[in-house]
N, CA, C, O and the ligand as a Tripos MOL2 file, in Angstrom:
@<TRIPOS>MOLECULE
protein
  273   271    69     0     0
PROTEIN
NO_CHARGES

@<TRIPOS>ATOM
      1 N         -32.0100 -140.6460   94.4880 N.3       1 MET1
      2 CA        -30.9940 -140.2850   95.2420 C.3       1 MET1
      3 C         -29.9040 -141.1550   95.4710 C.2       1 MET1
      4 O         -29.8700 -142.3670   95.2610 O.2       1 MET1
      5 N         -28.8710 -140.3050   95.9960 N.am      2 SER2
      6 CA        -27.6840 -141.2770   96.4510 C.3       2 SER2
      7 C         -27.4370 -140.8930   97.8420 C.2       2 SER2
      8 O         -27.4730 -139.7290   98.2410 O.2       2 SER2
      9 N         -27.1730 -141.9690   98.5980 N.am      3 ASP3
     10 CA        -26.9190 -142.0390   99.9260 C.3       3 ASP3
     11 C         -25.3410 -141.7100  100.0930 C.2       3 ASP3
     12 O         -24.9070 -141.1150  101.0790 O.2       3 ASP3
     13 N         -24.6240 -142.1100   99.1460 N.am      4 THR4
     14 CA        -23.3240 -142.0100   99.1980 C.3       4 THR4
     15 C         -22.8210 -140.5340   99.2430 C.2       4 THR4
     16 O         -23.1060 -139.6980   98.3860 O.2       4 THR4
     17 N         -22.0350 -140.3080  100.3450 N.am      5 PRO5
     18 CA        -21.6110 -138.8810  100.6400 C.3       5 PRO5
     19 C         -20.4270 -138.6640   99.5270 C.2       5 PRO5
     20 O         -19.5820 -139.4930   99.1910 O.2       5 PRO5
     21 N         -20.5740 -137.4840   99.1040 N.am      6 ALA6
     22 CA        -19.4090 -137.0690   98.0520 C.3       6 ALA6
     23 C         -18.1550 -136.8240   98.4940 C.2       6 ALA6
     24 O         -17.7540 -135.6640   98.5970 O.2       6 ALA6
     25 N         -17.4640 -137.7760   98.7760 N.am      7 ARG7
     26 CA        -16.1840 -137.7970   99.3620 C.3       7 ARG7
     27 C         -14.8810 -137.4260   98.2610 C.2       7 ARG7
     28 O         -14.4670 -138.1980   97.3960 O.2       7 ARG7
     29 N         -14.4880 -136.3820   98.4700 N.am      8 ILE8
     30 CA        -13.3110 -135.8230   97.6530 C.3       8 ILE8
     31 C         -12.1340 -136.3100   98.1170 C.2       8 ILE8
     32 O         -11.8030 -135.9740   99.2540 O.2       8 ILE8
     33 N         -11.2350 -137.2240   97.3180 N.am      9 PRO9
     34 CA        -10.1620 -137.6400   97.9770 C.3       9 PRO9
     35 C          -9.1990 -136.3860   98.0030 C.2       9 PRO9
     36 O          -9.1820 -135.5030   97.1460 O.2       9 PRO9
     37 N          -8.4690 -136.4490   99.0310 N.am     10 ILE10
     38 CA         -7.4070 -135.2930   99.0490 C.3      10 ILE10
     39 C          -6.1360 -135.6580   98.4540 C.2      10 ILE10
     40 O          -5.4690 -136.5780   98.9260 O.2      10 ILE10
     41 N          -5.7380 -134.9440   97.3740 N.am     11 SER11
     42 CA         -4.4920 -135.3430   96.8870 C.3      11 SER11
     43 C          -3.3930 -134.4720   97.3340 C.2      11 SER11
     44 O          -3.5470 -133.3190   97.7360 O.2      11 SER11
     45 N          -2.1670 -135.1600   97.2300 N.am     12 ALA12
     46 CA         -1.1440 -134.5340   97.8180 C.3      12 ALA12
     47 C          -0.5110 -133.2970   96.9210 C.2      12 ALA12
     48 O          -0.6140 -133.3220   95.6940 O.2      12 ALA12
     49 N           0.0140 -132.4380   97.4680 N.am     13 CYS13
     50 CA          0.3760 -131.2590   96.7140 C.3      13 CYS13
     51 C           1.7650 -131.6100   95.9070 C.2      13 CYS13
     52 O           2.8200 -131.8400   96.4980 O.2      13 CYS13
     53 N           1.6560 -131.6180   94.8110 N.am     14 PRO14
     54 CA          2.8700 -132.0930   93.7850 C.3      14 PRO14
     55 C           4.1490 -131.3110   94.0190 C.2      14 PRO14
     56 O           5.2220 -131.7780   93.6340 O.2      14 PRO14
     57 N           4.0830 -130.2330   94.5870 N.am     15 ILE15
     58 CA          5.2490 -129.3210   94.9750 C.3      15 ILE15
     59 C           5.8440 -129.8010   96.2900 C.2      15 ILE15
     60 O           7.0420 -130.0840   96.3150 O.2      15 ILE15
     61 N           5.1290 -129.9110   97.3380 N.am     16 CYS16
     62 CA          5.8960 -130.2200   98.6410 C.3      16 CYS16
     63 C           5.2000 -131.3820   99.2830 C.2      16 CYS16
     64 O           5.6970 -131.8110  100.3240 O.2      16 CYS16
     65 N           4.0540 -131.9870   98.7790 N.am     17 GLY17
     66 CA          3.5590 -133.1780   99.4560 C.3      17 GLY17
     67 C           2.6350 -133.0230  100.3190 C.2      17 GLY17
     68 O           2.1260 -134.0340  100.8030 O.2      17 GLY17
     69 N           2.2610 -131.9300  100.6590 N.am     18 LYS18
     70 CA          1.4010 -131.6530  101.8350 C.3      18 LYS18
     71 C          -0.1200 -131.9050  101.3960 C.2      18 LYS18
     72 O          -0.3160 -131.8610  100.1820 O.2      18 LYS18
     73 N          -1.0480 -132.1230  102.0890 N.am     19 PRO19
     74 CA         -2.4380 -132.2380  101.6700 C.3      19 PRO19
     75 C          -2.9260 -131.0010  100.9760 C.2      19 PRO19
     76 O          -2.7490 -129.8650  101.4160 O.2      19 PRO19
     77 N          -3.5350 -131.2870   99.8940 N.am     20 ALA20
     78 CA         -4.0560 -130.0910   99.1090 C.3      20 ALA20
     79 C          -5.2120 -129.5150   99.5880 C.2      20 ALA20
     80 O          -6.0230 -130.1980  100.2150 O.2      20 ALA20
     81 N          -5.3990 -128.2780   99.3580 N.am     21 VAL21
     82 CA         -6.8890 -127.6720   99.8410 C.3      21 VAL21
     83 C          -7.4000 -127.4400   98.5650 C.2      21 VAL21
     84 O          -6.7730 -127.3370   97.5110 O.2      21 VAL21
     85 N          -8.8250 -127.3560   98.8000 N.am     22 GLU22
     86 CA         -9.8860 -127.1030   97.7030 C.3      22 GLU22
     87 C          -9.4910 -125.9260   96.9550 C.2      22 GLU22
     88 O          -9.4010 -125.8660   95.7280 O.2      22 GLU22
     89 N          -9.2510 -124.9420   97.8310 N.am     23 GLN23
     90 CA         -9.1100 -123.5880   97.2300 C.3      23 GLN23
     91 C          -8.0100 -123.3130   96.1970 C.2      23 GLN23
     92 O          -8.0260 -122.4750   95.2950 O.2      23 GLN23
     93 N          -6.9280 -124.3060   96.5590 N.am     24 HIS24
     94 CA         -5.7230 -124.2430   95.5650 C.3      24 HIS24
     95 C          -5.4280 -125.5030   94.8160 C.2      24 HIS24
     96 O          -4.4120 -125.6470   94.1370 O.2      24 HIS24
     97 N          -6.3430 -126.3960   94.9650 N.am     25 ARG25
     98 CA         -6.1950 -127.6240   94.2020 C.3      25 ARG25
     99 C          -5.2530 -127.7230   92.9460 C.2      25 ARG25
    100 O          -5.4440 -126.7560   92.2080 O.2      25 ARG25
    101 N          -4.4450 -128.4540   92.5460 N.am     26 PRO26
    102 CA         -4.0690 -129.5700   93.3860 C.3      26 PRO26
    103 C          -2.8920 -129.3150   94.4210 C.2      26 PRO26
    104 O          -2.1190 -130.1700   94.8530 O.2      26 PRO26
    105 N          -2.9120 -128.0850   94.7030 N.am     27 PHE27
    106 CA         -1.8600 -127.7180   95.5870 C.3      27 PHE27
    107 C          -2.2720 -127.3260   97.1210 C.2      27 PHE27
    108 O          -3.4600 -127.1320   97.3790 O.2      27 PHE27
    109 N          -1.3040 -127.2190   98.0990 N.am     28 CYS28
    110 CA         -1.5390 -127.0300   99.2500 C.3      28 CYS28
    111 C          -1.7950 -125.3400   99.6500 C.2      28 CYS28
    112 O          -2.5320 -124.9240  100.5450 O.2      28 CYS28
    113 N          -1.1340 -124.6950   98.9060 N.am     29 SER29
    114 CA         -1.1030 -123.4040   99.1750 C.3      29 SER29
    115 C          -0.9750 -122.4440   97.6990 C.2      29 SER29
    116 O          -0.6420 -122.9290   96.6170 O.2      29 SER29
    117 N          -1.2490 -121.2750   97.8790 N.am     30 ARG30
    118 CA         -1.2020 -120.4280   96.7610 C.3      30 ARG30
    119 C           0.4330 -120.3020   96.2030 C.2      30 ARG30
    120 O           0.7590 -120.0180   95.0510 O.2      30 ARG30
    121 N           1.3110 -120.5800   97.2960 N.am     31 ARG31
    122 CA          2.5910 -120.4170   97.0100 C.3      31 ARG31
    123 C           3.0150 -121.6640   96.1690 C.2      31 ARG31
    124 O           3.7690 -121.5130   95.2080 O.2      31 ARG31
    125 N           2.5960 -122.7440   96.4770 N.am     32 CYS32
    126 CA          2.8680 -123.9470   95.7540 C.3      32 CYS32
    127 C           2.4230 -123.9440   94.2620 C.2      32 CYS32
    128 O           3.1060 -124.3470   93.3210 O.2      32 CYS32
    129 N           1.1740 -123.4270   94.1990 N.am     33 ALA33
    130 CA          0.5430 -123.0430   92.8200 C.3      33 ALA33
    131 C           1.3540 -122.1970   92.0250 C.2      33 ALA33
    132 O           1.4670 -122.3190   90.8050 O.2      33 ALA33
    133 N           1.8880 -121.3840   92.6790 N.am     34 LEU34
    134 CA          2.6850 -120.2380   92.1060 C.3      34 LEU34
    135 C           4.0470 -120.7800   91.4910 C.2      34 LEU34
    136 O           4.5220 -120.5320   90.3830 O.2      34 LEU34
    137 N           4.5060 -121.5140   92.4160 N.am     35 LEU35
    138 CA          5.8590 -122.3780   92.1400 C.3      35 LEU35
    139 C           5.7320 -123.3910   90.8640 C.2      35 LEU35
    140 O           6.6280 -123.5760   90.0400 O.2      35 LEU35
    141 N           4.4240 -124.0220   90.8630 N.am     36 ASP36
    142 CA          4.2860 -124.7480   89.7010 C.3      36 ASP36
    143 C           3.9300 -123.9640   88.3610 C.2      36 ASP36
    144 O           4.2590 -124.3160   87.2280 O.2      36 ASP36
    145 N           3.1640 -122.7900   88.7210 N.am     37 LEU37
    146 CA          2.8550 -122.1450   87.5370 C.3      37 LEU37
    147 C           4.3260 -121.4600   87.0010 C.2      37 LEU37
    148 O           4.5040 -121.4090   85.7840 O.2      37 LEU37
    149 N           5.1400 -121.0520   87.7130 N.am     38 GLY38
    150 CA          6.3120 -120.6000   87.0700 C.3      38 GLY38
    151 C           7.2400 -121.6240   86.5180 C.2      38 GLY38
    152 O           8.1620 -121.3370   85.7550 O.2      38 GLY38
    153 N           6.9990 -122.6870   86.8800 N.am     39 ARG39
    154 CA          7.6960 -123.8970   86.2350 C.3      39 ARG39
    155 C           7.3800 -123.9750   84.6520 C.2      39 ARG39
    156 O           8.2170 -124.1400   83.7640 O.2      39 ARG39
    157 N           5.8710 -123.8070   84.4860 N.am     40 TRP40
    158 CA          5.3470 -123.7590   83.1490 C.3      40 TRP40
    159 C           5.9510 -122.6260   82.4280 C.2      40 TRP40
    160 O           6.4730 -122.7400   81.3190 O.2      40 TRP40
    161 N           5.8610 -121.5100   83.1040 N.am     41 ILE41
    162 CA          6.1210 -120.3770   82.3740 C.3      41 ILE41
    163 C           7.7390 -120.0200   82.0200 C.2      41 ILE41
    164 O           8.2050 -119.6800   80.9330 O.2      41 ILE41
    165 N           8.3600 -120.1930   83.1730 N.am     42 GLY42
    166 CA          9.8430 -119.9970   82.7760 C.3      42 GLY42
    167 C          10.6820 -121.0720   82.8070 C.2      42 GLY42
    168 O          11.7770 -120.9430   82.2600 O.2      42 GLY42
    169 N          10.3760 -122.2000   83.3800 N.am     43 GLY43
    170 CA         11.0950 -123.4160   83.2050 C.3      43 GLY43
    171 C          12.1350 -123.4560   84.1360 C.2      43 GLY43
    172 O          12.7380 -124.5150   84.3100 O.2      43 GLY43
    173 N          12.4550 -122.3520   84.8170 N.am     44 ASN44
    174 CA         13.6270 -122.3540   85.7730 C.3      44 ASN44
    175 C          13.1990 -121.9510   87.3030 C.2      44 ASN44
    176 O          13.8570 -121.2210   88.0440 O.2      44 ASN44
    177 N          12.0180 -122.5520   87.5990 N.am     45 TYR45
    178 CA         11.5290 -122.1800   89.0890 C.3      45 TYR45
    179 C          12.6030 -122.9150   90.0270 C.2      45 TYR45
    180 O          13.3590 -123.8270   89.6940 O.2      45 TYR45
    181 N          12.4860 -122.2920   91.2940 N.am     46 ARG46
    182 CA         13.3070 -122.8160   92.2820 C.3      46 ARG46
    183 C          12.4620 -123.5190   93.4740 C.2      46 ARG46
    184 O          11.5820 -122.9330   94.1050 O.2      46 ARG46
    185 N          12.8110 -124.7010   93.6620 N.am     47 VAL47
    186 CA         12.1050 -125.3720   94.8180 C.3      47 VAL47
    187 C          13.4340 -126.0010   95.5870 C.2      47 VAL47
    188 O          14.2480 -126.7080   94.9930 O.2      47 VAL47
    189 N          13.5300 -125.6900   96.8190 N.am     48 PRO48
    190 CA         14.5930 -125.8900   97.7210 C.3      48 PRO48
    191 C          14.9250 -127.3970   97.5970 C.2      48 PRO48
    192 O          16.0220 -127.7970   97.2070 O.2      48 PRO48
    193 N          13.8320 -128.2590   97.9810 N.am     49 ASP49
    194 CA         14.2000 -129.6950   98.2960 C.3      49 ASP49
    195 C          13.8240 -130.4880   96.7780 C.2      49 ASP49
    196 O          13.8850 -131.7160   96.7030 O.2      49 ASP49
    197 N          13.5270 -129.8380   95.8820 N.am     50 ALA50
    198 CA         13.1560 -130.4840   94.5760 C.3      50 ALA50
    199 C          14.1680 -130.4840   93.5970 C.2      50 ALA50
    200 O          14.0940 -131.1390   92.5580 O.2      50 ALA50
    201 N          15.1480 -129.7330   93.9230 N.am     51 LYS51
    202 CA         16.2950 -129.6060   92.8140 C.3      51 LYS51
    203 C          17.5560 -129.7130   93.6070 C.2      51 LYS51
    204 O          17.7640 -129.1930   94.7030 O.2      51 LYS51
    205 N          18.4790 -130.5570   92.8150 N.am     52 ILE52
    206 CA         19.7080 -130.8410   93.5830 C.3      52 ILE52
    207 C          20.8070 -129.9350   92.9650 C.2      52 ILE52
    208 O          20.8610 -129.9120   91.7350 O.2      52 ILE52
    209 N          21.6170 -129.2470   93.6160 N.am     53 ASN53
    210 CA         22.6510 -128.3760   93.2710 C.3      53 ASN53
    211 C          23.7520 -129.1610   92.4720 C.2      53 ASN53
    212 O          24.7970 -129.4950   93.0310 O.2      53 ASN53
    213 N          23.4790 -129.4710   91.0430 N.am     54 GLU54
    214 CA         24.5700 -130.1750   90.4580 C.3      54 GLU54
    215 C          25.8020 -129.3900   90.3960 C.2      54 GLU54
    216 O          26.9140 -129.8640   90.6300 O.2      54 GLU54
    217 N          25.5440 -128.0290   90.0370 N.am     55 GLU55
    218 CA         26.6490 -127.2790   89.6640 C.3      55 GLU55
    219 C          26.6650 -126.1320   90.8520 C.2      55 GLU55
    220 O          25.7210 -125.3560   91.0010 O.2      55 GLU55
    221 N          27.7590 -126.1150   91.6180 N.am     56 GLU56
    222 CA         27.7080 -124.9640   92.5020 C.3      56 GLU56
    223 C          28.7310 -123.8720   92.0670 C.2      56 GLU56
    224 O          29.9580 -123.8810   92.1720 O.2      56 GLU56
    225 N          28.0180 -123.0680   91.6260 N.am     57 GLU57
    226 CA         28.6270 -121.9270   90.9320 C.3      57 GLU57
    227 C          28.8200 -120.8120   92.1000 C.2      57 GLU57
    228 O          28.2950 -120.8770   93.2110 O.2      57 GLU57
    229 N          29.6290 -119.8310   91.6590 N.am     58 GLU58
    230 CA         30.0460 -118.8920   92.7570 C.3      58 GLU58
    231 C          28.8070 -118.0220   92.9880 C.2      58 GLU58
    232 O          28.4560 -117.1520   92.1920 O.2      58 GLU58
    233 N          28.2230 -118.2850   94.0250 N.am     59 THR59
    234 CA         27.1540 -117.5180   94.5370 C.3      59 THR59
    235 C          27.4080 -116.5900   95.5310 C.2      59 THR59
    236 O          27.8430 -117.0910   96.5680 O.2      59 THR59
    237 N          27.2670 -115.3700   95.5290 N.am     60 PRO60
    238 CA         27.5630 -114.3580   96.4160 C.3      60 PRO60
    239 C          26.5440 -114.5900   97.5890 C.2      60 PRO60
    240 O          25.3660 -114.2590   97.4570 O.2      60 PRO60
    241 N          26.9870 -115.1270   98.6580 N.am     61 ARG61
    242 CA         26.0060 -115.2130   99.6880 C.3      61 ARG61
    243 C          26.4110 -114.3550  100.8820 C.2      61 ARG61
    244 O          26.5360 -114.8050  102.0210 O.2      61 ARG61
    245 N          26.5790 -113.2660  100.5840 N.am     62 ALA62
    246 CA         26.9290 -112.2600  101.6130 C.3      62 ALA62
    247 C          25.5360 -111.7470  102.2750 C.2      62 ALA62
    248 O          25.3620 -111.4820  103.4640 O.2      62 ALA62
    249 N          24.5850 -111.6720  101.2190 N.am     63 ASP63
    250 CA         23.2830 -111.1750  101.7480 C.3      63 ASP63
    251 C          22.5220 -112.4000  102.2660 C.2      63 ASP63
    252 O          21.6750 -112.3070  103.1550 O.2      63 ASP63
    253 N          22.8250 -113.4330  101.7340 N.am     64 ASP64
    254 CA         22.1620 -114.6790  102.5620 C.3      64 ASP64
    255 C          22.4420 -114.8010  103.8030 C.2      64 ASP64
    256 O          21.5150 -115.3100  104.4340 O.2      64 ASP64
    257 N          23.3780 -114.5310  104.4330 N.am     65 GLU65
    258 CA         23.7620 -114.6990  105.7520 C.3      65 GLU65
    259 C          22.9340 -113.7190  106.7510 C.2      65 GLU65
    260 O          22.5650 -113.9820  107.8960 O.2      65 GLU65
    261 N          22.7510 -112.5880  106.0590 N.am     66 GLU66
    262 CA         21.9520 -111.6280  106.7640 C.3      66 GLU66
    263 C          20.5080 -111.8810  106.7310 C.2      66 GLU66
    264 O          19.7420 -111.4510  107.5940 O.2      66 GLU66
    265 N          20.1230 -112.6270  105.6590 N.am     67 ALA67
    266 CA         18.5090 -112.9230  105.5100 C.3      67 ALA67
    267 C          18.0810 -113.6030  106.7240 C.2      67 ALA67
    268 O          17.0420 -113.2880  107.3040 O.2      67 ALA67
    269 N          18.8480 -114.5160  107.1150 N.am     68 GLU68
    270 CA         18.2380 -115.5320  108.2650 C.3      68 GLU68
    271 C          18.3380 -114.6510  109.5700 C.2      68 GLU68
    272 O          17.9600 -115.1030  110.6510 O.2      68 GLU68
    273 ZN          2.5240 -127.4860   98.7490 Zn       69 ZN69
@<TRIPOS>BOND
     1     1     2 1
     2     2     3 1
     3     3     4 2
     4     3     5 am
     5     5     6 1
     6     6     7 1
     7     7     8 2
     8     7     9 am
     9     9    10 1
    10    10    11 1
    11    11    12 2
    12    11    13 am
    13    13    14 1
    14    14    15 1
    15    15    16 2
    16    15    17 am
    17    17    18 1
    18    18    19 1
    19    19    20 2
    20    19    21 am
    21    21    22 1
    22    22    23 1
    23    23    24 2
    24    23    25 am
    25    25    26 1
    26    26    27 1
    27    27    28 2
    28    27    29 am
    29    29    30 1
    30    30    31 1
    31    31    32 2
    32    31    33 am
    33    33    34 1
    34    34    35 1
    35    35    36 2
    36    35    37 am
    37    37    38 1
    38    38    39 1
    39    39    40 2
    40    39    41 am
    41    41    42 1
    42    42    43 1
    43    43    44 2
    44    43    45 am
    45    45    46 1
    46    46    47 1
    47    47    48 2
    48    47    49 am
    49    49    50 1
    50    50    51 1
    51    51    52 2
    52    51    53 am
    53    53    54 1
    54    54    55 1
    55    55    56 2
    56    55    57 am
    57    57    58 1
    58    58    59 1
    59    59    60 2
    60    59    61 am
    61    61    62 1
    62    62    63 1
    63    63    64 2
    64    63    65 am
    65    65    66 1
    66    66    67 1
    67    67    68 2
    68    67    69 am
    69    69    70 1
    70    70    71 1
    71    71    72 2
    72    71    73 am
    73    73    74 1
    74    74    75 1
    75    75    76 2
    76    75    77 am
    77    77    78 1
    78    78    79 1
    79    79    80 2
    80    79    81 am
    81    81    82 1
    82    82    83 1
    83    83    84 2
    84    83    85 am
    85    85    86 1
    86    86    87 1
    87    87    88 2
    88    87    89 am
    89    89    90 1
    90    90    91 1
    91    91    92 2
    92    91    93 am
    93    93    94 1
    94    94    95 1
    95    95    96 2
    96    95    97 am
    97    97    98 1
    98    98    99 1
    99    99   100 2
   100    99   101 am
   101   101   102 1
   102   102   103 1
   103   103   104 2
   104   103   105 am
   105   105   106 1
   106   106   107 1
   107   107   108 2
   108   107   109 am
   109   109   110 1
   110   110   111 1
   111   111   112 2
   112   111   113 am
   113   113   114 1
   114   114   115 1
   115   115   116 2
   116   115   117 am
   117   117   118 1
   118   118   119 1
   119   119   120 2
   120   119   121 am
   121   121   122 1
   122   122   123 1
   123   123   124 2
   124   123   125 am
   125   125   126 1
   126   126   127 1
   127   127   128 2
   128   127   129 am
   129   129   130 1
   130   130   131 1
   131   131   132 2
   132   131   133 am
   133   133   134 1
   134   134   135 1
   135   135   136 2
   136   135   137 am
   137   137   138 1
   138   138   139 1
   139   139   140 2
   140   139   141 am
   141   141   142 1
   142   142   143 1
   143   143   144 2
   144   143   145 am
   145   145   146 1
   146   146   147 1
   147   147   148 2
   148   147   149 am
   149   149   150 1
   150   150   151 1
   151   151   152 2
   152   151   153 am
   153   153   154 1
   154   154   155 1
   155   155   156 2
   156   155   157 am
   157   157   158 1
   158   158   159 1
   159   159   160 2
   160   159   161 am
   161   161   162 1
   162   162   163 1
   163   163   164 2
   164   163   165 am
   165   165   166 1
   166   166   167 1
   167   167   168 2
   168   167   169 am
   169   169   170 1
   170   170   171 1
   171   171   172 2
   172   171   173 am
   173   173   174 1
   174   174   175 1
   175   175   176 2
   176   175   177 am
   177   177   178 1
   178   178   179 1
   179   179   180 2
   180   179   181 am
   181   181   182 1
   182   182   183 1
   183   183   184 2
   184   183   185 am
   185   185   186 1
   186   186   187 1
   187   187   188 2
   188   187   189 am
   189   189   190 1
   190   190   191 1
   191   191   192 2
   192   191   193 am
   193   193   194 1
   194   194   195 1
   195   195   196 2
   196   195   197 am
   197   197   198 1
   198   198   199 1
   199   199   200 2
   200   199   201 am
   201   201   202 1
   202   202   203 1
   203   203   204 2
   204   203   205 am
   205   205   206 1
   206   206   207 1
   207   207   208 2
   208   207   209 am
   209   209   210 1
   210   210   211 1
   211   211   212 2
   212   211   213 am
   213   213   214 1
   214   214   215 1
   215   215   216 2
   216   215   217 am
   217   217   218 1
   218   218   219 1
   219   219   220 2
   220   219   221 am
   221   221   222 1
   222   222   223 1
   223   223   224 2
   224   223   225 am
   225   225   226 1
   226   226   227 1
   227   227   228 2
   228   227   229 am
   229   229   230 1
   230   230   231 1
   231   231   232 2
   232   231   233 am
   233   233   234 1
   234   234   235 1
   235   235   236 2
   236   235   237 am
   237   237   238 1
   238   238   239 1
   239   239   240 2
   240   239   241 am
   241   241   242 1
   242   242   243 1
   243   243   244 2
   244   243   245 am
   245   245   246 1
   246   246   247 1
   247   247   248 2
   248   247   249 am
   249   249   250 1
   250   250   251 1
   251   251   252 2
   252   251   253 am
   253   253   254 1
   254   254   255 1
   255   255   256 2
   256   255   257 am
   257   257   258 1
   258   258   259 1
   259   259   260 2
   260   259   261 am
   261   261   262 1
   262   262   263 1
   263   263   264 2
   264   263   265 am
   265   265   266 1
   266   266   267 1
   267   267   268 2
   268   267   269 am
   269   269   270 1
   270   270   271 1
   271   271   272 2
@<TRIPOS>SUBSTRUCTURE
     1 MET1         2 RESIDUE 1 A MET
     2 SER2         6 RESIDUE 1 A SER
     3 ASP3        10 RESIDUE 1 A ASP
     4 THR4        14 RESIDUE 1 A THR
     5 PRO5        18 RESIDUE 1 A PRO
     6 ALA6        22 RESIDUE 1 A ALA
     7 ARG7        26 RESIDUE 1 A ARG
     8 ILE8        30 RESIDUE 1 A ILE
     9 PRO9        34 RESIDUE 1 A PRO
    10 ILE10       38 RESIDUE 1 A ILE
    11 SER11       42 RESIDUE 1 A SER
    12 ALA12       46 RESIDUE 1 A ALA
    13 CYS13       50 RESIDUE 1 A CYS
    14 PRO14       54 RESIDUE 1 A PRO
    15 ILE15       58 RESIDUE 1 A ILE
    16 CYS16       62 RESIDUE 1 A CYS
    17 GLY17       66 RESIDUE 1 A GLY
    18 LYS18       70 RESIDUE 1 A LYS
    19 PRO19       74 RESIDUE 1 A PRO
    20 ALA20       78 RESIDUE 1 A ALA
    21 VAL21       82 RESIDUE 1 A VAL
    22 GLU22       86 RESIDUE 1 A GLU
    23 GLN23       90 RESIDUE 1 A GLN
    24 HIS24       94 RESIDUE 1 A HIS
    25 ARG25       98 RESIDUE 1 A ARG
    26 PRO26      102 RESIDUE 1 A PRO
    27 PHE27      106 RESIDUE 1 A PHE
    28 CYS28      110 RESIDUE 1 A CYS
    29 SER29      114 RESIDUE 1 A SER
    30 ARG30      118 RESIDUE 1 A ARG
    31 ARG31      122 RESIDUE 1 A ARG
    32 CYS32      126 RESIDUE 1 A CYS
    33 ALA33      130 RESIDUE 1 A ALA
    34 LEU34      134 RESIDUE 1 A LEU
    35 LEU35      138 RESIDUE 1 A LEU
    36 ASP36      142 RESIDUE 1 A ASP
    37 LEU37      146 RESIDUE 1 A LEU
    38 GLY38      150 RESIDUE 1 A GLY
    39 ARG39      154 RESIDUE 1 A ARG
    40 TRP40      158 RESIDUE 1 A TRP
    41 ILE41      162 RESIDUE 1 A ILE
    42 GLY42      166 RESIDUE 1 A GLY
    43 GLY43      170 RESIDUE 1 A GLY
    44 ASN44      174 RESIDUE 1 A ASN
    45 TYR45      178 RESIDUE 1 A TYR
    46 ARG46      182 RESIDUE 1 A ARG
    47 VAL47      186 RESIDUE 1 A VAL
    48 PRO48      190 RESIDUE 1 A PRO
    49 ASP49      194 RESIDUE 1 A ASP
    50 ALA50      198 RESIDUE 1 A ALA
    51 LYS51      202 RESIDUE 1 A LYS
    52 ILE52      206 RESIDUE 1 A ILE
    53 ASN53      210 RESIDUE 1 A ASN
    54 GLU54      214 RESIDUE 1 A GLU
    55 GLU55      218 RESIDUE 1 A GLU
    56 GLU56      222 RESIDUE 1 A GLU
    57 GLU57      226 RESIDUE 1 A GLU
    58 GLU58      230 RESIDUE 1 A GLU
    59 THR59      234 RESIDUE 1 A THR
    60 PRO60      238 RESIDUE 1 A PRO
    61 ARG61      242 RESIDUE 1 A ARG
    62 ALA62      246 RESIDUE 1 A ALA
    63 ASP63      250 RESIDUE 1 A ASP
    64 ASP64      254 RESIDUE 1 A ASP
    65 GLU65      258 RESIDUE 1 A GLU
    66 GLU66      262 RESIDUE 1 A GLU
    67 ALA67      266 RESIDUE 1 A ALA
    68 GLU68      270 RESIDUE 1 A GLU
    69 ZN69       273 GROUP 0 **** ****
């Protein structure tokens, strides 16, 4: 027998950097898991602070202002 407690190191979520939860490892939430999954599938997922707007195209932001 081993007296060493099975200590699982908490890894940081690769998407947002928050501590990952076992349920959604290695992500912190289902949302981040889906974001990463979308990256593999489409290759054009959107993460607010992970992607820099290199090209500011004309984006209709009439709806955006009402969204918040
Ligand atoms: Zn996360």
